[in-house]
mmCIF file of the N, C-alpha and C atoms, coordinates in Angstrom:
data_MODEL
# 
_entry.id   MODEL 
# 
loop_
_atom_site.group_PDB 
_atom_site.id 
_atom_site.type_symbol 
_atom_site.label_atom_id 
_atom_site.label_alt_id 
_atom_site.label_comp_id 
_atom_site.label_asym_id 
_atom_site.label_entity_id 
_atom_site.label_seq_id 
_atom_site.pdbx_PDB_ins_code 
_atom_site.Cartn_x 
_atom_site.Cartn_y 
_atom_site.Cartn_z 
_atom_site.occupancy 
_atom_site.B_iso_or_equiv 
_atom_site.pdbx_formal_charge 
_atom_site.auth_seq_id 
_atom_site.auth_comp_id 
_atom_site.auth_asym_id 
_atom_site.auth_atom_id 
_atom_site.pdbx_PDB_model_num 
ATOM 1   N N  . MET A 1 1  ? -16.045 27.374 6.090   1.00 0.00 ? 1  MET A N  1 
ATOM 2   C CA . MET A 1 1  ? -17.317 27.792 6.591   1.00 0.00 ? 1  MET A CA 1 
ATOM 3   C C  . MET A 1 1  ? -16.907 29.066 7.648   1.00 0.00 ? 1  MET A C  1 
ATOM 4   N N  . LEU A 1 2  ? -17.761 29.955 7.505   1.00 0.00 ? 2  LEU A N  1 
ATOM 5   C CA . LEU A 1 2  ? -17.589 31.006 8.374   1.00 0.00 ? 2  LEU A CA 1 
ATOM 6   C C  . LEU A 1 2  ? -18.121 30.594 9.889   1.00 0.00 ? 2  LEU A C  1 
ATOM 7   N N  . ARG A 1 3  ? -17.301 30.738 10.895  1.00 0.00 ? 3  ARG A N  1 
ATOM 8   C CA . ARG A 1 3  ? -17.688 30.378 12.128  1.00 0.00 ? 3  ARG A CA 1 
ATOM 9   C C  . ARG A 1 3  ? -18.136 31.694 13.087  1.00 0.00 ? 3  ARG A C  1 
ATOM 10  N N  . ASN A 1 4  ? -17.642 32.765 12.970  1.00 0.00 ? 4  ASN A N  1 
ATOM 11  C CA . ASN A 1 4  ? -17.800 34.049 13.813  1.00 0.00 ? 4  ASN A CA 1 
ATOM 12  C C  . ASN A 1 4  ? -18.578 34.920 12.895  1.00 0.00 ? 4  ASN A C  1 
ATOM 13  N N  . VAL A 1 5  ? -19.644 34.633 12.418  1.00 0.00 ? 5  VAL A N  1 
ATOM 14  C CA . VAL A 1 5  ? -20.418 35.614 11.558  1.00 0.00 ? 5  VAL A CA 1 
ATOM 15  C C  . VAL A 1 5  ? -21.072 36.804 12.423  1.00 0.00 ? 5  VAL A C  1 
ATOM 16  N N  . ALA A 1 6  ? -21.075 36.426 13.779  1.00 0.00 ? 6  ALA A N  1 
ATOM 17  C CA . ALA A 1 6  ? -21.611 37.413 14.647  1.00 0.00 ? 6  ALA A CA 1 
ATOM 18  C C  . ALA A 1 6  ? -20.910 38.798 14.762  1.00 0.00 ? 6  ALA A C  1 
ATOM 19  N N  . GLY A 1 7  ? -19.629 38.901 14.194  1.00 0.00 ? 7  GLY A N  1 
ATOM 20  C CA . GLY A 1 7  ? -18.805 39.882 14.448  1.00 0.00 ? 7  GLY A CA 1 
ATOM 21  C C  . GLY A 1 7  ? -18.707 40.641 12.873  1.00 0.00 ? 7  GLY A C  1 
ATOM 22  N N  . VAL A 1 8  ? -19.656 40.030 12.106  1.00 0.00 ? 8  VAL A N  1 
ATOM 23  C CA . VAL A 1 8  ? -19.411 40.634 10.713  1.00 0.00 ? 8  VAL A CA 1 
ATOM 24  C C  . VAL A 1 8  ? -20.223 42.097 10.801  1.00 0.00 ? 8  VAL A C  1 
ATOM 25  N N  . PRO A 1 9  ? -19.334 43.027 10.335  1.00 0.00 ? 9  PRO A N  1 
ATOM 26  C CA . PRO A 1 9  ? -20.078 44.431 10.355  1.00 0.00 ? 9  PRO A CA 1 
ATOM 27  C C  . PRO A 1 9  ? -21.098 44.657 9.140   1.00 0.00 ? 9  PRO A C  1 
ATOM 28  N N  . LEU A 1 10 ? -22.175 45.157 9.312   1.00 0.00 ? 10 LEU A N  1 
ATOM 29  C CA . LEU A 1 10 ? -23.152 45.225 8.401   1.00 0.00 ? 10 LEU A CA 1 
ATOM 30  C C  . LEU A 1 10 ? -23.803 46.829 8.630   1.00 0.00 ? 10 LEU A C  1 
ATOM 31  N N  . GLU A 1 11 ? -24.105 47.224 7.316   1.00 0.00 ? 11 GLU A N  1 
ATOM 32  C CA . GLU A 1 11 ? -24.842 48.637 7.280   1.00 0.00 ? 11 GLU A CA 1 
ATOM 33  C C  . GLU A 1 11 ? -26.287 48.414 8.113   1.00 0.00 ? 11 GLU A C  1 
ATOM 34  N N  . PRO A 1 12 ? -26.524 49.484 8.904   1.00 0.00 ? 12 PRO A N  1 
ATOM 35  C CA . PRO A 1 12 ? -27.780 49.359 9.580   1.00 0.00 ? 12 PRO A CA 1 
ATOM 36  C C  . PRO A 1 12 ? -28.918 48.875 8.861   1.00 0.00 ? 12 PRO A C  1 
ATOM 37  N N  . ALA A 1 13 ? -29.346 49.019 7.653   1.00 0.00 ? 13 ALA A N  1 
ATOM 38  C CA . ALA A 1 13 ? -30.288 48.660 6.918   1.00 0.00 ? 13 ALA A CA 1 
ATOM 39  C C  . ALA A 1 13 ? -30.307 47.356 6.554   1.00 0.00 ? 13 ALA A C  1 
ATOM 40  N N  . THR A 1 14 ? -29.050 46.763 6.321   1.00 0.00 ? 14 THR A N  1 
ATOM 41  C CA . THR A 1 14 ? -28.807 45.486 6.001   1.00 0.00 ? 14 THR A CA 1 
ATOM 42  C C  . THR A 1 14 ? -28.878 44.569 7.305   1.00 0.00 ? 14 THR A C  1 
ATOM 43  N N  . GLU A 1 15 ? -28.546 45.208 8.261   1.00 0.00 ? 15 GLU A N  1 
ATOM 44  C CA . GLU A 1 15 ? -28.626 44.487 9.609   1.00 0.00 ? 15 GLU A CA 1 
ATOM 45  C C  . GLU A 1 15 ? -30.062 44.375 10.099  1.00 0.00 ? 15 GLU A C  1 
ATOM 46  N N  . ASP A 1 16 ? -31.020 45.450 9.954   1.00 0.00 ? 16 ASP A N  1 
ATOM 47  C CA . ASP A 1 16 ? -32.371 45.434 10.242  1.00 0.00 ? 16 ASP A CA 1 
ATOM 48  C C  . ASP A 1 16 ? -33.045 44.311 9.154   1.00 0.00 ? 16 ASP A C  1 
ATOM 49  N N  . SER A 1 17 ? -32.702 44.196 8.010   1.00 0.00 ? 17 SER A N  1 
ATOM 50  C CA . SER A 1 17 ? -33.251 43.365 7.088   1.00 0.00 ? 17 SER A CA 1 
ATOM 51  C C  . SER A 1 17 ? -32.986 42.007 7.514   1.00 0.00 ? 17 SER A C  1 
ATOM 52  N N  . LEU A 1 18 ? -31.802 41.549 8.010   1.00 0.00 ? 18 LEU A N  1 
ATOM 53  C CA . LEU A 1 18 ? -31.408 40.277 8.264   1.00 0.00 ? 18 LEU A CA 1 
ATOM 54  C C  . LEU A 1 18 ? -32.007 39.940 9.631   1.00 0.00 ? 18 LEU A C  1 
ATOM 55  N N  . ASN A 1 19 ? -32.274 40.686 10.519  1.00 0.00 ? 19 ASN A N  1 
ATOM 56  C CA . ASN A 1 19 ? -32.983 40.557 11.750  1.00 0.00 ? 19 ASN A CA 1 
ATOM 57  C C  . ASN A 1 19 ? -34.448 40.147 11.603  1.00 0.00 ? 19 ASN A C  1 
ATOM 58  N N  . SER A 1 20 ? -35.027 41.067 10.544  1.00 0.00 ? 20 SER A N  1 
ATOM 59  C CA . SER A 1 20 ? -36.459 40.816 10.216  1.00 0.00 ? 20 SER A CA 1 
ATOM 60  C C  . SER A 1 20 ? -36.543 39.277 9.728   1.00 0.00 ? 20 SER A C  1 
ATOM 61  N N  . ILE A 1 21 ? -35.839 38.965 8.673   1.00 0.00 ? 21 ILE A N  1 
ATOM 62  C CA . ILE A 1 21 ? -35.860 37.783 8.076   1.00 0.00 ? 21 ILE A CA 1 
ATOM 63  C C  . ILE A 1 21 ? -35.549 36.751 8.960   1.00 0.00 ? 21 ILE A C  1 
ATOM 64  N N  . ALA A 1 22 ? -34.569 36.710 9.869   1.00 0.00 ? 22 ALA A N  1 
ATOM 65  C CA . ALA A 1 22 ? -34.229 35.629 10.670  1.00 0.00 ? 22 ALA A CA 1 
ATOM 66  C C  . ALA A 1 22 ? -35.398 35.480 11.776  1.00 0.00 ? 22 ALA A C  1 
ATOM 67  N N  . ALA A 1 23 ? -36.104 36.560 12.185  1.00 0.00 ? 23 ALA A N  1 
ATOM 68  C CA . ALA A 1 23 ? -37.364 36.450 13.122  1.00 0.00 ? 23 ALA A CA 1 
ATOM 69  C C  . ALA A 1 23 ? -38.386 35.766 12.425  1.00 0.00 ? 23 ALA A C  1 
ATOM 70  N N  . GLU A 1 24 ? -38.473 36.064 11.071  1.00 0.00 ? 24 GLU A N  1 
ATOM 71  C CA . GLU A 1 24 ? -39.759 35.481 10.271  1.00 0.00 ? 24 GLU A CA 1 
ATOM 72  C C  . GLU A 1 24 ? -39.716 34.176 9.947   1.00 0.00 ? 24 GLU A C  1 
ATOM 73  N N  . VAL A 1 25 ? -38.433 33.712 9.720   1.00 0.00 ? 25 VAL A N  1 
ATOM 74  C CA . VAL A 1 25 ? -38.074 32.093 9.416   1.00 0.00 ? 25 VAL A CA 1 
ATOM 75  C C  . VAL A 1 25 ? -37.651 31.298 10.779  1.00 0.00 ? 25 VAL A C  1 
ATOM 76  N N  . LYS A 1 26 ? -37.605 32.121 11.871  1.00 0.00 ? 26 LYS A N  1 
ATOM 77  C CA . LYS A 1 26 ? -37.261 31.458 12.983  1.00 0.00 ? 26 LYS A CA 1 
ATOM 78  C C  . LYS A 1 26 ? -35.961 30.798 13.260  1.00 0.00 ? 26 LYS A C  1 
ATOM 79  N N  . ILE A 1 27 ? -35.097 31.555 12.725  1.00 0.00 ? 27 ILE A N  1 
ATOM 80  C CA . ILE A 1 27 ? -33.622 31.009 12.944  1.00 0.00 ? 27 ILE A CA 1 
ATOM 81  C C  . ILE A 1 27 ? -32.660 32.103 13.349  1.00 0.00 ? 27 ILE A C  1 
ATOM 82  N N  . GLY A 1 28 ? -31.669 32.024 13.763  1.00 0.00 ? 28 GLY A N  1 
ATOM 83  C CA . GLY A 1 28 ? -30.776 33.074 14.449  1.00 0.00 ? 28 GLY A CA 1 
ATOM 84  C C  . GLY A 1 28 ? -30.061 33.694 13.356  1.00 0.00 ? 28 GLY A C  1 
ATOM 85  N N  . ARG A 1 29 ? -29.829 35.111 13.601  1.00 0.00 ? 29 ARG A N  1 
ATOM 86  C CA . ARG A 1 29 ? -28.960 35.930 12.554  1.00 0.00 ? 29 ARG A CA 1 
ATOM 87  C C  . ARG A 1 29 ? -27.986 35.216 11.887  1.00 0.00 ? 29 ARG A C  1 
ATOM 88  N N  . SER A 1 30 ? -26.982 34.506 12.811  1.00 0.00 ? 30 SER A N  1 
ATOM 89  C CA . SER A 1 30 ? -25.821 33.928 12.489  1.00 0.00 ? 30 SER A CA 1 
ATOM 90  C C  . SER A 1 30 ? -26.218 32.683 11.360  1.00 0.00 ? 30 SER A C  1 
ATOM 91  N N  . ASP A 1 31 ? -27.148 31.915 11.811  1.00 0.00 ? 31 ASP A N  1 
ATOM 92  C CA . ASP A 1 31 ? -27.566 30.649 10.912  1.00 0.00 ? 31 ASP A CA 1 
ATOM 93  C C  . ASP A 1 31 ? -27.850 31.233 9.613   1.00 0.00 ? 31 ASP A C  1 
ATOM 94  N N  . LEU A 1 32 ? -28.829 32.437 9.586   1.00 0.00 ? 32 LEU A N  1 
ATOM 95  C CA . LEU A 1 32 ? -29.277 32.977 8.211   1.00 0.00 ? 32 LEU A CA 1 
ATOM 96  C C  . LEU A 1 32 ? -28.141 33.352 7.552   1.00 0.00 ? 32 LEU A C  1 
ATOM 97  N N  . ILE A 1 33 ? -27.177 34.048 8.069   1.00 0.00 ? 33 ILE A N  1 
ATOM 98  C CA . ILE A 1 33 ? -25.857 34.402 7.182   1.00 0.00 ? 33 ILE A CA 1 
ATOM 99  C C  . ILE A 1 33 ? -25.212 33.345 6.636   1.00 0.00 ? 33 ILE A C  1 
ATOM 100 N N  . GLN A 1 34 ? -24.868 32.227 7.370   1.00 0.00 ? 34 GLN A N  1 
ATOM 101 C CA . GLN A 1 34 ? -24.392 31.013 7.078   1.00 0.00 ? 34 GLN A CA 1 
ATOM 102 C C  . GLN A 1 34 ? -25.035 30.394 5.942   1.00 0.00 ? 34 GLN A C  1 
ATOM 103 N N  . THR A 1 35 ? -26.359 30.468 5.887   1.00 0.00 ? 35 THR A N  1 
ATOM 104 C CA . THR A 1 35 ? -27.272 29.727 5.036   1.00 0.00 ? 35 THR A CA 1 
ATOM 105 C C  . THR A 1 35 ? -27.183 30.422 3.732   1.00 0.00 ? 35 THR A C  1 
ATOM 106 N N  . VAL A 1 36 ? -27.247 31.780 3.742   1.00 0.00 ? 36 VAL A N  1 
ATOM 107 C CA . VAL A 1 36 ? -27.293 32.767 2.657   1.00 0.00 ? 36 VAL A CA 1 
ATOM 108 C C  . VAL A 1 36 ? -26.022 32.494 1.904   1.00 0.00 ? 36 VAL A C  1 
ATOM 109 N N  . LEU A 1 37 ? -24.922 32.560 2.689   1.00 0.00 ? 37 LEU A N  1 
ATOM 110 C CA . LEU A 1 37 ? -23.600 32.667 1.985   1.00 0.00 ? 37 LEU A CA 1 
ATOM 111 C C  . LEU A 1 37 ? -23.116 31.169 1.416   1.00 0.00 ? 37 LEU A C  1 
ATOM 112 N N  . ARG A 1 38 ? -23.632 30.346 2.264   1.00 0.00 ? 38 ARG A N  1 
ATOM 113 C CA . ARG A 1 38 ? -23.484 28.706 1.602   1.00 0.00 ? 38 ARG A CA 1 
ATOM 114 C C  . ARG A 1 38 ? -24.234 28.668 0.153   1.00 0.00 ? 38 ARG A C  1 
ATOM 115 N N  . GLU A 1 39 ? -25.576 29.032 0.264   1.00 0.00 ? 39 GLU A N  1 
ATOM 116 C CA . GLU A 1 39 ? -26.369 28.956 -0.774  1.00 0.00 ? 39 GLU A CA 1 
ATOM 117 C C  . GLU A 1 39 ? -25.615 29.737 -2.021  1.00 0.00 ? 39 GLU A C  1 
ATOM 118 N N  . TRP A 1 40 ? -25.367 30.940 -1.707  1.00 0.00 ? 40 TRP A N  1 
ATOM 119 C CA . TRP A 1 40 ? -24.704 31.914 -2.787  1.00 0.00 ? 40 TRP A CA 1 
ATOM 120 C C  . TRP A 1 40 ? -23.352 31.288 -3.252  1.00 0.00 ? 40 TRP A C  1 
ATOM 121 N N  . LEU A 1 41 ? -22.521 30.681 -2.548  1.00 0.00 ? 41 LEU A N  1 
ATOM 122 C CA . LEU A 1 41 ? -21.336 29.954 -3.033  1.00 0.00 ? 41 LEU A CA 1 
ATOM 123 C C  . LEU A 1 41 ? -21.526 28.885 -3.822  1.00 0.00 ? 41 LEU A C  1 
ATOM 124 N N  . GLU A 1 42 ? -22.634 28.176 -3.547  1.00 0.00 ? 42 GLU A N  1 
ATOM 125 C CA . GLU A 1 42 ? -22.889 26.795 -4.089  1.00 0.00 ? 42 GLU A CA 1 
ATOM 126 C C  . GLU A 1 42 ? -23.464 27.063 -5.747  1.00 0.00 ? 42 GLU A C  1 
ATOM 127 N N  . ARG A 1 43 ? -23.943 28.416 -5.765  1.00 0.00 ? 43 ARG A N  1 
ATOM 128 C CA . ARG A 1 43 ? -24.442 28.759 -6.941  1.00 0.00 ? 43 ARG A CA 1 
ATOM 129 C C  . ARG A 1 43 ? -23.650 29.674 -7.868  1.00 0.00 ? 43 ARG A C  1 
ATOM 130 N N  . THR A 1 44 ? -22.529 30.126 -7.296  1.00 0.00 ? 44 THR A N  1 
ATOM 131 C CA . THR A 1 44 ? -21.670 30.900 -8.079  1.00 0.00 ? 44 THR A CA 1 
ATOM 132 C C  . THR A 1 44 ? -20.670 30.051 -8.902  1.00 0.00 ? 44 THR A C  1 
ATOM 133 N N  . PRO A 1 45 ? -20.480 30.279 -10.280 1.00 0.00 ? 45 PRO A N  1 
ATOM 134 C CA . PRO A 1 45 ? -19.669 29.286 -11.006 1.00 0.00 ? 45 PRO A CA 1 
ATOM 135 C C  . PRO A 1 45 ? -18.259 29.740 -10.536 1.00 0.00 ? 45 PRO A C  1 
ATOM 136 N N  . VAL A 1 46 ? -17.578 28.748 -10.598 1.00 0.00 ? 46 VAL A N  1 
ATOM 137 C CA . VAL A 1 46 ? -15.975 28.777 -10.238 1.00 0.00 ? 46 VAL A CA 1 
ATOM 138 C C  . VAL A 1 46 ? -15.295 29.287 -11.542 1.00 0.00 ? 46 VAL A C  1 
ATOM 139 N N  . CYS A 1 47 ? -14.453 30.479 -11.442 1.00 0.00 ? 47 CYS A N  1 
ATOM 140 C CA . CYS A 1 47 ? -13.723 30.992 -12.638 1.00 0.00 ? 47 CYS A CA 1 
ATOM 141 C C  . CYS A 1 47 ? -12.351 29.936 -12.624 1.00 0.00 ? 47 CYS A C  1 
ATOM 142 N N  . ARG A 1 48 ? -12.273 29.468 -13.677 1.00 0.00 ? 48 ARG A N  1 
ATOM 143 C CA . ARG A 1 48 ? -10.982 28.677 -13.862 1.00 0.00 ? 48 ARG A CA 1 
ATOM 144 C C  . ARG A 1 48 ? -10.043 29.363 -14.975 1.00 0.00 ? 48 ARG A C  1 
ATOM 145 N N  . SER A 1 49 ? -8.888  29.569 -14.691 1.00 0.00 ? 49 SER A N  1 
ATOM 146 C CA . SER A 1 49 ? -8.020  30.193 -15.854 1.00 0.00 ? 49 SER A CA 1 
ATOM 147 C C  . SER A 1 49 ? -7.021  29.247 -16.078 1.00 0.00 ? 49 SER A C  1 
ATOM 148 N N  . GLY A 1 50 ? -6.406  29.067 -17.402 1.00 0.00 ? 50 GLY A N  1 
ATOM 149 C CA . GLY A 1 50 ? -5.399  28.210 -17.863 1.00 0.00 ? 50 GLY A CA 1 
ATOM 150 C C  . GLY A 1 50 ? -5.802  27.349 -18.860 1.00 0.00 ? 50 GLY A C  1 
# 
């Protein structure tokens, strides 16, 4: 799991969107990024070769 998501550089428009969503759902920016990434990884199929 990502631990230091506060240092993740993002484009200004993405940064603004994240901050707006985080404020709307009343969670921190870092918590929002962790939640989004965790849910995305859970839904992404694993590619297996062999």
